[in-house]
C-alpha positions in Angstrom: 0.0 0.1 -0.1 1.3 3.4 -1.1 1.8 6.1 1.6 -1.0 8.6 1.9 -0.5 12.1 0.2 -2.3 15.5 0.7 -4.1 15.8 -2.5 -5.9 19.0 -1.8 -6.3 21.7 0.9 -8.4 24.6 1.8 -9.4 26.5 4.9 -11.6 29.2 5.8 -12.7 31.4 8.9 -16.3 32.2 8.8 -19.0 34.0 11.2 -22.4 32.9 10.7 -25.4 34.6 12.3 -28.9 33.1 12.1 -28.0 29.7 10.8 -26.2 30.9 7.4 -23.9 28.3 5.8 -20.4 28.6 4.9 -18.9 27.7 1.5 -15.7 26.2 0.9 -14.1 24.9 -2.5 -11.7 22.0 -3.0 -10.0 20.5 -6.0 -8.3 17.3 -6.1 -6.3 15.3 -8.8 -6.4 11.8 -7.7 -9.2 9.2 -7.7 -10.6 7.3 -4.6 -9.7 10.2 -2.3 -10.7 10.5 1.3 -12.2 14.1 1.8 -11.7 15.0 5.7 -13.3 18.2 6.9 -12.6 19.4 10.6 -15.0 21.9 12.0 -14.8 24.2 14.9 -17.9 26.0 16.2 -18.2 28.6 18.9 -21.6 29.5 20.2 -21.9 33.2 20.1 -24.6 33.5 22.7 -28.0 32.4 23.7 -28.7 28.6 24.8 -28.5 26.8 21.4 -25.7 24.4 21.3 -23.4 25.0 18.4 -23.4 21.9 16.1 -23.5 21.0 12.6 -26.4 19.1 11.3 -25.0 18.2 7.8 -22.4 18.5 5.3 -23.0 18.6 1.4 -21.4 19.1 -1.6 -19.4 17.6 -4.7 -22.0 14.8 -5.1 -20.5 13.1 -2.0 -21.9 11.5 1.0 -20.5 12.9 4.1 -20.7 11.2 7.6 -19.8 12.7 10.8 -16.8 10.6 12.3 -16.6 12.4 15.7 -18.0 15.1 17.8 -16.8 16.8 20.9 -18.4 19.4 23.1 -16.1 21.5 25.2 -16.6 24.3 27.9 -20.2 23.3 28.7 -21.4 23.0 25.2 -19.9 26.3 24.3 -17.4 25.0 21.8 -18.0 22.2 19.4 -15.2 20.2 17.4 -16.4 17.8 14.8 -14.7 15.7 12.0 -16.8 14.8 8.9 -15.6 12.5 6.0 -16.7 11.3 2.5 -15.0 9.1 -0.1 -14.4 10.8 -3.5 -14.3 8.2 -6.2 -13.3 10.8 -8.8 -11.3 14.1 -8.7 -13.0 17.0 -7.4 -12.9 20.4 -9.1 -13.7 23.2 -6.8 
């Protein structure tokens, strides 16, 4: 088995108010990639827990791999992943 290689990378800083959703683009060159998305959320106020309900895009089927709430549900760290059978053009 070949060693894993980083086929694409992108990052954003995004401030959402009222449930807006951020957008990020990603391009890859290889087939059969695993796309990993690491999300950090911080609740800005109120009593609603900061969490992500879904990740969509690229025709991929993302699944939540892990979720961790810190500081009495004020901070949320999530990892989502999907298999990309074909290269992505973001």
